DOTIGU-471362 format. One record per atom (N, C-alpha, C): residue in one letter; x, z, y. Coordinates in nm, 2 decimals, padded with zeros to 4 digits. Layout:
BEGIN
A,X,Z,Y
...
***
This chain:
BEGIN
X,-04.53,02.58,04.09
X,-04.58,02.44,04.14
X,-04.50,02.33,04.12
X,-04.54,02.21,04.07
X,-04.46,02.10,04.04
X,-04.45,02.00,04.16
X,-04.55,02.00,04.25
X,-04.55,01.90,04.35
X,-04.55,01.96,04.49
X,-04.45,01.90,04.57
X,-04.42,01.93,04.70
X,-04.45,01.83,04.79
X,-04.50,01.84,04.90
X,-04.54,01.73,05.00
X,-04.49,01.77,05.14
X,-04.43,01.68,05.21
X,-04.38,01.69,05.34
X,-04.45,01.59,05.43
X,-04.53,01.65,05.53
X,-04.59,01.54,05.62
X,-04.49,01.48,05.73
X,-04.48,01.36,05.72
X,-04.38,01.29,05.80
X,-04.44,01.24,05.94
X,-04.56,01.18,05.93
X,-04.62,01.14,06.04
X,-04.78,01.12,06.02
X,-04.85,01.13,06.14
X,-05.00,01.13,06.11
X,-05.05,01.07,06.25
X,-05.17,01.03,06.24
X,-05.27,00.97,06.36
X,-05.41,00.97,06.32
X,-05.48,00.91,06.40
X,-05.63,00.89,06.37
X,-05.64,00.79,06.25
X,-05.69,00.85,06.15
X,-05.73,00.78,06.02
X,-05.61,00.74,05.93
X,-05.49,00.81,05.95
X,-05.39,00.78,05.86
X,-05.28,00.89,05.86
X,-05.20,00.91,05.76
X,-05.09,00.99,05.75
X,-05.00,00.95,05.66
X,-04.87,00.99,05.67
X,-04.76,00.95,05.57
X,-04.68,01.08,05.52
X,-04.66,01.09,05.40
X,-04.60,01.20,05.35
X,-04.49,01.16,05.24
X,-04.39,01.26,05.24
X,-04.30,01.24,05.13
X,-04.34,01.34,05.02
X,-04.35,01.28,04.90
X,-04.40,01.37,04.79
X,-04.28,01.39,04.69
X,-04.28,01.50,04.63
X,-04.17,01.52,04.54
X,-04.24,01.59,04.41
X,-04.24,01.54,04.30
X,-04.29,01.60,04.19
X,-04.18,01.64,04.08
X,-04.17,01.75,04.02
X,-04.07,01.80,03.93
X,-04.12,01.82,03.79
X,-04.25,01.77,03.77
X,-04.31,01.80,03.64
X,-04.22,01.72,03.53
X,-04.25,01.77,03.40
X,-04.19,01.70,03.29
X,-04.26,01.69,03.17
X,-04.21,01.66,03.05
X,-04.29,01.64,02.93
X,-04.36,01.76,02.89
X,-04.31,01.88,02.92
X,-04.38,02.00,02.88
X,-04.48,02.06,02.98
X,-04.51,01.99,03.08
X,-04.61,02.03,03.18
X,-04.74,01.94,03.14
X,-04.85,02.02,03.14
X,-04.97,01.96,03.10
X,-05.02,01.87,03.23
X,-05.08,01.77,03.20
X,-05.15,01.69,03.29
X,-05.30,01.74,03.33
X,-05.33,01.74,03.44
X,-05.48,01.79,03.47
X,-05.54,01.71,03.58
X,-05.67,01.69,03.57
X,-05.75,01.61,03.67
X,-05.75,01.64,03.79
X,-05.71,01.55,03.89
X,-05.70,01.58,04.03
X,-05.79,01.48,04.10
X,-05.80,01.49,04.24
X,-05.89,01.39,04.30
X,-05.82,01.35,04.45
X,-05.83,01.23,04.47
X,-05.78,01.17,04.59
X,-05.88,01.21,04.71
X,-05.83,01.28,04.80
X,-05.91,01.31,04.93
X,-05.92,01.20,05.01
X,-05.82,01.11,05.00
X,-05.81,01.00,05.09
X,-05.77,00.86,05.01
X,-05.80,00.75,05.05
X,-05.74,00.63,05.00
X,-05.58,00.65,05.01
X,-05.51,00.60,04.90
X,-05.37,00.62,04.90
X,-05.30,00.50,04.84
X,-05.19,00.47,04.92
X,-05.09,00.37,04.87
X,-04.95,00.47,04.86
X,-04.91,00.48,04.74
X,-04.78,00.55,04.72
X,-04.67,00.47,04.68
X,-04.55,00.46,04.75
X,-04.44,00.38,04.71
X,-04.35,00.47,04.62
X,-04.33,00.43,04.51
X,-04.24,00.51,04.41
X,-04.10,00.48,04.45
X,-04.02,00.57,04.48
X,-03.88,00.55,04.52
X,-03.78,00.61,04.41
X,-03.82,00.71,04.34
X,-03.75,00.75,04.22
X,-03.83,00.80,04.10
X,-03.77,00.78,03.99
X,-03.83,00.84,03.87
X,-03.95,00.75,03.82
X,-04.02,00.78,03.72
X,-04.14,00.71,03.66
X,-04.24,00.82,03.61
X,-04.37,00.77,03.60
X,-04.47,00.85,03.55
X,-04.58,00.76,03.52
X,-04.68,00.82,03.44
X,-04.80,00.76,03.39
X,-04.92,00.80,03.48
X,-04.99,00.70,03.51
X,-05.11,00.74,03.60
X,-05.23,00.69,03.55
X,-05.34,00.76,03.54
X,-05.46,00.72,03.49
X,-05.58,00.74,03.57
X,-05.66,00.66,03.59
X,-05.78,00.67,03.67
X,-05.89,00.59,03.60
X,-06.01,00.58,03.68
X,-06.13,00.52,03.61
X,-06.09,00.36,03.62
X,-06.00,00.32,03.69
X,-05.96,00.18,03.71
X,-05.86,00.14,03.60
X,-05.81,00.22,03.53
X,-05.71,00.19,03.43
X,-05.59,00.28,03.43
X,-05.51,00.25,03.33
X,-05.38,00.33,03.33
X,-05.25,00.23,03.38
X,-05.15,00.29,03.42
X,-05.03,00.21,03.45
X,-04.91,00.31,03.45
X,-04.81,00.25,03.42
X,-04.67,00.31,03.43
X,-04.61,00.27,03.57
X,-04.59,00.38,03.64
X,-04.53,00.36,03.78
X,-04.37,00.39,03.78
X,-04.31,00.31,03.85
X,-04.16,00.32,03.85
X,-04.10,00.27,03.99
X,-03.98,00.30,04.02
X,-03.93,00.26,04.15
X,-03.96,00.12,04.20
X,-04.03,00.11,04.31
X,-04.07,-00.02,04.37
X,-04.21,-00.05,04.34
X,-04.27,00.02,04.26
X,-04.42,-00.01,04.22
X,-04.49,00.07,04.34
X,-04.62,00.03,04.35
X,-04.71,00.09,04.44
X,-04.83,00.15,04.36
X,-04.85,00.28,04.38
X,-04.98,00.35,04.33
X,-05.09,00.32,04.42
X,-05.20,00.28,04.37
X,-05.32,00.25,04.45
X,-05.44,00.34,04.41
X,-05.49,00.41,04.50
X,-05.60,00.50,04.48
X,-05.71,00.49,04.59
X,-05.84,00.49,04.54
X,-05.96,00.49,04.64
X,-06.00,00.64,04.66
X,-06.05,00.65,04.79
X,-06.10,00.79,04.84
X,-06.20,00.85,04.74
X,-06.19,00.98,04.70
X,-06.27,01.04,04.61
X,-06.26,01.02,04.46
X,-06.14,00.94,04.42
X,-06.13,00.90,04.29
X,-06.06,01.01,04.22
X,-06.11,01.03,04.08
X,-06.02,01.14,04.01
X,-05.91,01.06,03.93
X,-05.81,01.14,03.91
X,-05.68,01.08,03.83
X,-05.60,01.20,03.76
X,-05.52,01.14,03.68
X,-05.43,01.23,03.61
X,-05.29,01.17,03.61
X,-05.19,01.25,03.63
X,-05.04,01.19,03.62
X,-04.98,01.26,03.51
X,-04.90,01.19,03.43
X,-04.82,01.26,03.33
X,-04.68,01.22,03.31
X,-04.60,01.30,03.28
X,-04.45,01.28,03.27
X,-04.40,01.30,03.13
X,-04.47,01.23,03.04
X,-04.44,01.26,02.90
X,-04.29,01.21,02.87
X,-04.24,01.12,02.94
X,-04.11,01.04,02.90
X,-04.00,01.08,02.99
X,-04.01,01.17,03.08
X,-03.90,01.20,03.18
X,-03.95,01.30,03.28
X,-03.86,01.36,03.36
X,-03.87,01.46,03.46
X,-03.89,01.40,03.60
X,-03.99,01.43,03.66
X,-03.99,01.41,03.81
X,-04.00,01.28,03.86
X,-04.04,01.26,03.99
X,-04.04,01.15,04.06
X,-04.05,01.17,04.20
X,-04.03,01.07,04.30
X,-04.05,01.09,04.44
X,-04.13,00.97,04.48
X,-04.22,00.99,04.58
X,-04.30,00.89,04.64
X,-04.30,00.90,04.78
X,-04.34,00.80,04.85
X,-04.37,00.79,05.00
X,-04.52,00.74,05.01
X,-04.60,00.84,05.04
X,-04.74,00.81,05.02
X,-04.81,00.79,05.16
X,-04.88,00.69,05.16
X,-04.97,00.66,05.29
X,-05.11,00.67,05.26
X,-05.17,00.75,05.35
X,-05.31,00.79,05.32
X,-05.40,00.74,05.44
X,-05.52,00.69,05.41
X,-05.61,00.64,05.50
X,-05.75,00.69,05.48
X,-05.81,00.71,05.59
X,-05.96,00.75,05.59
X,-06.03,00.62,05.56
X,-06.15,00.64,05.48
X,-06.24,00.52,05.45
X,-06.26,00.43,05.57
X,-06.29,00.48,05.69
X,-06.30,00.40,05.81
X,-06.19,00.32,05.84
X,-06.06,00.37,05.84
X,-05.95,00.30,05.86
X,-05.91,00.19,05.77
X,-05.96,00.23,05.63
X,-05.92,00.13,05.53
X,-06.03,00.00,05.54
X,-06.15,00.04,05.57
X,-06.26,-00.06,05.59
X,-06.21,-00.16,05.71
X,-06.16,-00.10,05.81
X,-06.11,-00.17,05.93
X,-06.00,-00.28,05.88
X,-05.92,-00.24,05.79
X,-05.80,-00.33,05.73
X,-05.87,-00.44,05.63
X,-05.97,-00.38,05.55
X,-06.02,-00.48,05.46
X,-06.10,-00.59,05.53
X,-06.17,-00.56,05.64
X,-06.26,-00.66,05.72
X,-06.16,-00.77,05.78
X,-06.03,-00.75,05.80
X,-05.96,-00.84,05.86
X,-05.88,-00.93,05.76
X,-05.89,-00.90,05.62
X,-05.83,-00.98,05.52
X,-05.92,-01.07,05.45
X,-05.91,-01.20,05.47
X,-06.01,-01.30,05.40
X,-06.00,-01.29,05.25
X,-06.12,-01.28,05.19
X,-06.13,-01.28,05.06
X,-06.11,-01.13,04.99
X,-06.09,-01.05,05.07
X,-06.06,-00.91,05.02
X,-06.20,-00.84,04.96
X,-06.19,-00.78,04.83
X,-06.29,-00.71,04.78
X,-06.34,-00.59,04.85
X,-06.47,-00.57,04.85
X,-06.51,-00.46,04.93
X,-06.47,-00.33,04.88
X,-06.45,-00.31,04.75
X,-06.38,-00.20,04.69
X,-06.23,-00.23,04.71
X,-06.17,-00.13,04.81
X,-06.03,-00.16,04.84
X,-05.94,-00.20,04.73
X,-05.92,-00.09,04.63
X,-05.82,-00.11,04.52
X,-05.89,-00.13,04.40
X,-05.88,-00.24,04.35
X,-05.94,-00.29,04.22
X,-05.84,-00.26,04.10
X,-05.71,-00.23,04.12
X,-05.61,-00.20,04.02
X,-05.54,-00.07,04.06
X,-05.50,00.00,03.94
X,-05.43,00.13,03.98
X,-05.29,00.11,04.03
X,-05.23,00.00,04.03
X,-05.09,-00.03,04.07
X,-05.05,-00.17,04.10
X,-04.95,-00.19,04.19
X,-04.90,-00.31,04.21
X,-04.76,-00.32,04.19
X,-04.69,-00.42,04.11
X,-04.56,-00.41,04.09
X,-04.47,-00.45,04.21
X,-04.34,-00.43,04.20
X,-04.26,-00.46,04.32
X,-04.25,-00.61,04.36
X,-04.35,-00.68,04.41
X,-04.35,-00.81,04.43
X,-04.28,-00.84,04.57
X,-04.23,-00.96,04.59
X,-04.14,-00.99,04.71
X,-04.22,-00.96,04.83
X,-04.36,-01.00,04.86
X,-04.42,-00.98,04.98
X,-04.43,-00.83,05.02
X,-04.41,-00.74,04.92
X,-04.42,-00.60,04.96
X,-04.29,-00.51,04.96
X,-04.18,-00.58,04.90
X,-04.05,-00.52,04.89
X,-03.99,-00.49,05.02
X,-04.00,-00.60,05.11
X,-03.93,-00.57,05.25
X,-04.01,-00.46,05.32
X,-04.14,-00.45,05.30
X,-04.22,-00.34,05.39
X,-04.17,-00.19,05.32
X,-04.17,-00.18,05.18
X,-04.13,-00.06,05.13
X,-03.99,-00.02,05.18
X,-03.90,-00.11,05.18
X,-03.75,-00.08,05.22
X,-03.76,-00.03,05.37
X,-03.84,-00.10,05.45
X,-03.85,-00.06,05.59
X,-03.90,00.09,05.59
X,-04.00,00.11,05.51
X,-04.06,00.24,05.51
X,-03.97,00.34,05.49
X,-03.89,00.31,05.39
X,-03.79,00.42,05.33
X,-03.68,00.44,05.45
X,-03.65,00.33,05.52
X,-03.56,00.35,05.63
X,-03.62,00.44,05.76
X,-03.76,00.41,05.79
X,-03.81,00.48,05.89
X,-03.84,00.63,05.84
X,-03.87,00.65,05.72
X,-03.86,00.79,05.67
X,-03.73,00.87,05.70
X,-03.62,00.80,05.66
X,-03.49,00.86,05.66
X,-03.46,00.89,05.81
X,-03.50,00.79,05.91
X,-03.47,00.81,06.04
X,-03.57,00.90,06.13
X,-03.69,00.93,06.05
X,-03.79,01.03,06.11
X,-03.86,00.95,06.22
X,-03.88,00.82,06.22
X,-03.94,00.74,06.31
X,-04.08,00.72,06.27
X,-04.18,00.81,06.35
X,-04.31,00.83,06.33
X,-04.40,00.70,06.36
X,-04.34,00.64,06.49
X,-04.41,00.51,06.54
X,-04.40,00.41,06.44
X,-04.27,00.39,06.39
X,-04.25,00.29,06.30
X,-04.33,00.32,06.17
X,-04.35,00.43,06.14
X,-04.42,00.45,06.01
X,-04.57,00.42,06.03
X,-04.62,00.45,06.15
X,-04.76,00.40,06.18
X,-04.78,00.26,06.16
X,-04.69,00.19,06.23
X,-04.71,00.04,06.21
X,-04.70,00.00,06.07
X,-04.60,00.04,05.99
X,-04.58,00.01,05.85
X,-04.69,00.06,05.76
X,-04.74,00.17,05.79
X,-04.86,00.21,05.72
X,-04.97,00.10,05.71
X,-05.01,00.05,05.84
X,-05.13,-00.06,05.84
X,-05.06,-00.19,05.78
X,-04.93,-00.23,05.82
X,-04.90,-00.35,05.76
X,-04.89,-00.34,05.60
X,-04.85,-00.23,05.54
X,-04.85,-00.23,05.41
X,-04.97,-00.23,05.35
X,-05.07,-00.16,05.40
X,-05.21,-00.16,05.36
X,-05.28,-00.31,05.37
X,-05.24,-00.38,05.47
X,-05.30,-00.51,05.48
X,-05.25,-00.61,05.38
X,-05.12,-00.58,05.35
X,-05.04,-00.68,05.25
X,-05.08,-00.63,05.10
X,-05.12,-00.50,05.07
X,-05.17,-00.47,04.95
X,-05.31,-00.53,04.93
X,-05.39,-00.51,05.03
X,-05.53,-00.57,05.01
X,-05.51,-00.72,04.98
X,-05.43,-00.79,05.07
X,-05.42,-00.93,05.06
X,-05.38,-00.98,04.93
X,-05.27,-00.89,04.87
X,-05.21,-00.93,04.73
X,-05.32,-00.91,04.63
X,-05.40,-00.80,04.64
X,-05.50,-00.78,04.53
X,-05.61,-00.90,04.54
X,-05.64,-00.93,04.68
X,-05.74,-01.05,04.67
X,-05.68,-01.19,04.62
X,-05.55,-01.20,04.61
X,-05.50,-01.32,04.56
X,-05.49,-01.32,04.41
X,-05.47,-01.20,04.35
X,-05.47,-01.19,04.20
X,-05.56,-01.07,04.14
X,-05.65,-01.11,04.07
X,-05.74,-01.01,04.02
X,-05.74,-01.00,03.86
X,-05.64,-01.08,03.80
X,-05.66,-01.07,03.65
X,-05.61,-00.94,03.61
X,-05.67,-00.88,03.51
X,-05.65,-00.76,03.46
X,-05.55,-00.77,03.33
X,-05.45,-00.68,03.32
X,-05.36,-00.68,03.23
X,-05.40,-00.62,03.11
X,-05.37,-00.67,02.98
X,-05.42,-00.60,02.85
X,-05.35,-00.46,02.85
X,-05.42,-00.36,02.79
X,-05.37,-00.23,02.77
X,-05.26,-00.20,02.67
X,-05.16,-00.13,02.69
X,-05.06,-00.10,02.59
X,-05.07,00.04,02.54
X,-05.02,00.05,02.43
X,-05.03,00.20,02.35
X,-04.95,00.30,02.42
X,-04.96,00.43,02.40
X,-04.88,00.53,02.46
X,-04.74,00.53,02.42
X,-04.72,00.47,02.29
X,-04.58,00.47,02.24
X,-04.52,00.35,02.30
X,-04.58,00.25,02.35
X,-04.52,00.14,02.42
X,-04.48,00.18,02.57
X,-04.58,00.26,02.63
X,-04.56,00.33,02.74
X,-04.43,00.42,02.76
X,-04.40,00.50,02.64
X,-04.29,00.59,02.63
X,-04.17,00.51,02.63
X,-04.16,00.39,02.55
X,-04.05,00.31,02.53
X,-04.01,00.24,02.67
X,-04.11,00.19,02.72
X,-04.09,00.11,02.86
X,-04.05,00.20,02.97
X,-04.10,00.32,02.97
X,-04.06,00.43,03.06
X,-03.92,00.47,03.05
X,-03.88,00.46,02.93
X,-03.73,00.50,02.91
X,-03.65,00.39,02.94
X,-03.68,00.28,02.93
X,-03.62,00.15,02.98
X,-03.61,00.15,03.13
X,-03.71,00.18,03.19
X,-03.72,00.18,03.34
X,-03.62,00.28,03.39
X,-03.62,00.41,03.34
X,-03.52,00.50,03.37
X,-03.37,00.47,03.36
X,-03.36,00.38,03.26
X,-03.22,00.34,03.23
X,-03.19,00.23,03.34
X,-03.28,00.14,03.36
X,-03.25,00.06,03.49
X,-03.22,00.12,03.60
X,-03.31,00.21,03.63
X,-03.28,00.30,03.76
X,-03.15,00.36,03.77
X,-03.09,00.41,03.65
X,-02.98,00.48,03.65
X,-02.86,00.40,03.65
X,-02.88,00.28,03.58
X,-02.77,00.19,03.57
X,-02.78,00.04,03.64
X,-02.86,00.04,03.74
X,-02.90,-00.09,03.80
X,-02.78,-00.18,03.84
X,-02.66,-00.12,03.86
X,-02.54,-00.20,03.91
X,-02.47,-00.23,03.77
X,-02.52,-00.21,03.66
X,-02.44,-00.24,03.54
X,-02.52,-00.38,03.49
X,-02.45,-00.45,03.40
X,-02.50,-00.57,03.34
X,-02.59,-00.52,03.23
X,-02.72,-00.52,03.25
X,-02.82,-00.49,03.14
X,-02.89,-00.60,03.08
X,-02.87,-00.63,02.97
X,-02.93,-00.75,02.88
X,-03.06,-00.72,02.83
X,-03.13,-00.80,02.81
X,-03.26,-00.80,02.74
X,-03.23,-00.74,02.59
X,-03.14,-00.79,02.54
X,-03.10,-00.75,02.40
X,-03.06,-00.58,02.40
X,-02.99,-00.55,02.49
X,-02.95,-00.40,02.50
X,-03.07,-00.31,02.53
X,-03.16,-00.36,02.62
X,-03.28,-00.28,02.65
X,-03.37,-00.28,02.53
X,-03.40,-00.40,02.47
X,-03.49,-00.40,02.36
X,-03.43,-00.32,02.23
X,-03.30,-00.32,02.21
X,-03.25,-00.24,02.11
X,-03.27,-00.08,02.13
X,-03.25,-00.05,02.27
X,-03.27,00.10,02.29
X,-03.42,00.13,02.26
X,-03.51,00.04,02.29
X,-03.65,00.07,02.27
X,-03.69,00.05,02.13
X,-03.61,00.01,02.05
X,-03.64,-00.01,01.91
X,-03.76,-00.12,01.89
X,-03.75,-00.23,01.97
X,-03.85,-00.33,01.97
X,-03.77,-00.46,01.97
X,-03.84,-00.57,01.91
X,-03.78,-00.70,01.92
X,-03.78,-00.74,02.06
X,-03.69,-00.84,02.08
X,-03.67,-00.88,02.22
X,-03.80,-00.94,02.29
X,-03.88,-01.02,02.19
X,-03.99,-01.08,02.25
X,-04.10,-00.97,02.28
X,-04.12,-00.89,02.17
X,-04.22,-00.78,02.21
X,-04.19,-00.69,02.32
X,-04.07,-00.66,02.33
X,-04.03,-00.57,02.44
X,-04.04,-00.65,02.58
X,-04.03,-00.77,02.58
X,-04.04,-00.85,02.70
X,-04.19,-00.86,02.75
X,-04.27,-00.89,02.63
X,-04.42,-00.89,02.67
X,-04.48,-00.77,02.71
X,-04.43,-00.66,02.64
X,-04.50,-00.54,02.68
X,-04.45,-00.49,02.83
X,-04.31,-00.50,02.85
X,-04.26,-00.45,02.97
X,-04.32,-00.52,03.08
X,-04.36,-00.66,03.06
X,-04.43,-00.74,03.16
X,-04.57,-00.69,03.19
X,-04.63,-00.66,03.07
X,-04.77,-00.62,03.07
X,-04.78,-00.49,03.15
X,-04.68,-00.38,03.14
X,-04.69,-00.26,03.20
X,-04.64,-00.26,03.34
X,-04.53,-00.34,03.36
X,-04.46,-00.33,03.49
X,-04.49,-00.45,03.58
X,-04.54,-00.55,03.54
X,-04.58,-00.66,03.62
X,-04.46,-00.76,03.65
X,-04.35,-00.72,03.59
X,-04.22,-00.82,03.61
X,-04.16,-00.83,03.47
X,-04.07,-00.92,03.45
X,-03.99,-00.91,03.34
X,-03.88,-00.81,03.35
X,-03.80,-00.76,03.25
X,-03.70,-00.68,03.28
X,-03.59,-00.73,03.37
X,-03.54,-00.85,03.36
X,-03.45,-00.91,03.46
X,-03.50,-00.91,03.60
X,-03.62,-00.95,03.62
X,-03.68,-00.95,03.75
X,-03.68,-00.82,03.82
X,-03.73,-00.72,03.73
X,-03.72,-00.58,03.78
X,-03.58,-00.53,03.80
X,-03.48,-00.56,03.72
X,-03.35,-00.51,03.76
X,-03.31,-00.58,03.88
X,-03.34,-00.71,03.91
X,-03.30,-00.77,04.05
X,-03.37,-00.72,04.16
X,-03.51,-00.68,04.15
X,-03.58,-00.61,04.25
X,-03.52,-00.48,04.28
X,-03.47,-00.41,04.19
X,-03.42,-00.28,04.21
X,-03.29,-00.29,04.29
X,-03.21,-00.38,04.24
X,-03.08,-00.41,04.31
X,-03.10,-00.44,04.46
X,-03.19,-00.54,04.47
X,-03.22,-00.59,04.62
X,-03.28,-00.49,04.70
X,-03.37,-00.41,04.65
X,-03.42,-00.31,04.73
X,-03.32,-00.20,04.78
X,-03.24,-00.16,04.70
X,-03.13,-00.07,04.73
X,-03.02,-00.13,04.83
X,-03.01,-00.25,04.80
X,-02.92,-00.33,04.91
X,-02.98,-00.33,05.03
X,-03.12,-00.36,05.05
X,-03.20,-00.36,05.16
X,-03.19,-00.24,05.24
X,-03.20,-00.13,05.18
X,-03.20,00.00,05.24
X,-03.06,00.04,05.29
X,-02.97,00.00,05.21
X,-02.82,00.01,05.27
X,-02.78,-00.07,05.39
X,-02.85,-00.20,05.40
X,-02.82,-00.27,05.51
X,-02.89,-00.21,05.63
X,-02.99,-00.15,05.62
X,-03.06,-00.08,05.73
X,-02.99,00.04,05.78
X,-02.94,00.13,05.67
X,-02.89,00.26,05.69
X,-02.75,00.28,05.72
X,-02.67,00.17,05.70
X,-02.51,00.18,05.70
X,-02.47,00.06,05.78
X,-02.34,00.07,05.81
X,-02.27,-00.04,05.86
X,-02.17,-00.11,05.77
X,-02.19,-00.06,05.63
X,-02.09,-00.13,05.53
X,-02.10,-00.27,05.52
X,-01.97,-00.33,05.49
X,-01.99,-00.49,05.48
X,-02.08,-00.52,05.39
X,-02.13,-00.65,05.41
X,-02.25,-00.71,05.32
X,-02.19,-00.73,05.17
X,-02.06,-00.77,05.19
X,-02.00,-00.77,05.04
X,-01.99,-00.67,04.98
X,-01.96,-00.55,05.03
X,-01.94,-00.42,04.97
X,-02.08,-00.38,04.90
X,-02.19,-00.40,04.99
X,-02.33,-00.36,04.95
X,-02.37,-00.45,04.83
X,-02.34,-00.57,04.84
X,-02.37,-00.67,04.73
X,-02.30,-00.62,04.59
X,-02.17,-00.59,04.59
X,-02.09,-00.57,04.48
X,-02.15,-00.42,04.44
X,-02.17,-00.34,04.52
X,-02.22,-00.20,04.49
X,-02.36,-00.20,04.42
X,-02.43,-00.30,04.45
X,-02.56,-00.31,04.39
X,-02.56,-00.36,04.26
X,-02.46,-00.44,04.22
X,-02.45,-00.49,04.09
X,-02.44,-00.65,04.08
X,-02.41,-00.71,04.20
X,-02.40,-00.85,04.21
X,-02.25,-00.88,04.21
X,-02.22,-00.97,04.13
X,-02.07,-01.01,04.10
X,-02.03,-01.13,04.19
X,-02.14,-01.18,04.26
X,-02.10,-01.31,04.35
X,-02.19,-01.29,04.47
X,-02.11,-01.29,04.58
X,-02.18,-01.27,04.71
X,-02.27,-01.39,04.74
X,-02.24,-01.51,04.71
X,-02.32,-01.62,04.73
X,-02.46,-01.60,04.66
X,-02.45,-01.56,04.53
X,-02.57,-01.53,04.46
X,-02.65,-01.43,04.52
X,-02.60,-01.33,04.57
X,-02.66,-01.21,04.64
X,-02.74,-01.26,04.76
X,-02.67,-01.34,04.84
X,-02.72,-01.39,04.97
X,-02.85,-01.50,04.93
X,-02.83,-01.56,04.83
X,-02.95,-01.65,04.78
X,-03.07,-01.58,04.73
X,-03.03,-01.48,04.66
X,-03.15,-01.41,04.60
X,-03.20,-01.33,04.70
X,-03.14,-01.26,04.79
X,-03.20,-01.18,04.90
X,-03.27,-01.26,05.01
X,-03.23,-01.38,05.02
X,-03.31,-01.47,05.11
X,-03.44,-01.52,05.05
X,-03.44,-01.53,04.92
X,-03.54,-01.59,04.84
X,-03.66,-01.47,04.84
X,-03.61,-01.34,04.83
X,-03.71,-01.23,04.82
X,-03.75,-01.18,04.95
X,-03.66,-01.16,05.04
X,-03.69,-01.10,05.17
X,-03.73,-01.20,05.27
X,-03.70,-01.34,05.25
X,-03.73,-01.44,05.35
X,-03.63,-01.45,05.46
X,-03.52,-01.37,05.47
X,-03.42,-01.40,05.56
X,-03.28,-01.35,05.49
X,-03.17,-01.41,05.54
X,-03.05,-01.38,05.47
X,-03.00,-01.21,05.51
X,-02.91,-01.15,05.44
X,-02.88,-01.02,05.46
X,-02.84,-00.99,05.61
X,-02.75,-01.08,05.67
X,-02.70,-01.04,05.79
X,-02.82,-01.04,05.90
X,-02.91,-01.14,05.88
X,-03.04,-01.14,05.99
X,-03.12,-01.02,05.95
X,-03.13,-00.98,05.83
X,-03.21,-00.85,05.80
X,-03.15,-00.73,05.87
X,-03.02,-00.72,05.86
X,-02.95,-00.60,05.93
X,-02.97,-00.61,06.07
X,-02.95,-00.74,06.13
X,-02.97,-00.77,06.28
X,-03.10,-00.70,06.32
X,-03.20,-00.70,06.25
X,-03.34,-00.66,06.29
X,-03.34,-00.51,06.32
X,-03.24,-00.45,06.25
X,-03.24,-00.29,06.27
X,-03.21,-00.27,06.42
X,-03.11,-00.33,06.48
X,-03.08,-00.32,06.62
X,-03.19,-00.35,06.70
X,-03.29,-00.44,06.67
X,-03.39,-00.48,06.76
X,-03.50,-00.37,06.76
X,-03.52,-00.28,06.66
X,-03.61,-00.18,06.66
X,-03.56,-00.04,06.70
X,-03.43,-00.02,06.73
X,-03.39,00.09,06.74
X,-03.39,00.14,06.89
***
């Protein structure tokens, strides 16, 4: 068996699980079905996801979106394994959320994934921290906050991205795994495009189509997400966290963190004390 799931918290109409998949390129994909609506935050690895609503490459920071009863396939043609934090909702619970979001489509999830956009990053970092702390009450709140933010994001942006080839998917998956493994290193567009055997412009265009961000934006989001988790989970100095995440300048880290998370690193860490 290539998939393991640990139930972390549950209640009326919702549950949260930590999911670990060890499948690789030699494991065949097969059709499965979602018993509940699902928002899965990818925390490690990357994989290909295909459903009736389209195909997407899922990587750390991205959110997999699935409607109840929907068939799907996951593939790991370009690497081994992944980890996700999965939030499941009954249809009644999801409709309750949708009804409270102005302009939300009646079909909850109109796209198969959302990239790591700023309005969602803080919530996914909080969810990882709550998972590590075993805080079921906080996970319940975060489940509904995250679902509402996802539905709102989809309501704001409904444009469909053009489809990329499987060859492009493989190349971009390799680039995503390199960024994940070397996020603290200086990774240039030229270096990533050269590894993918693509021109810089073509690589940039395909990467943005599949991931929803440019390579540099994705690299920064990866660094900021890891820094946010460390700020919540440790008492390490902010400067140590910034440099460890790959930022060479503390003022630049503070500025980018505030721009994405809405508050500075010290204030973000201070919130930890208020919820303990």
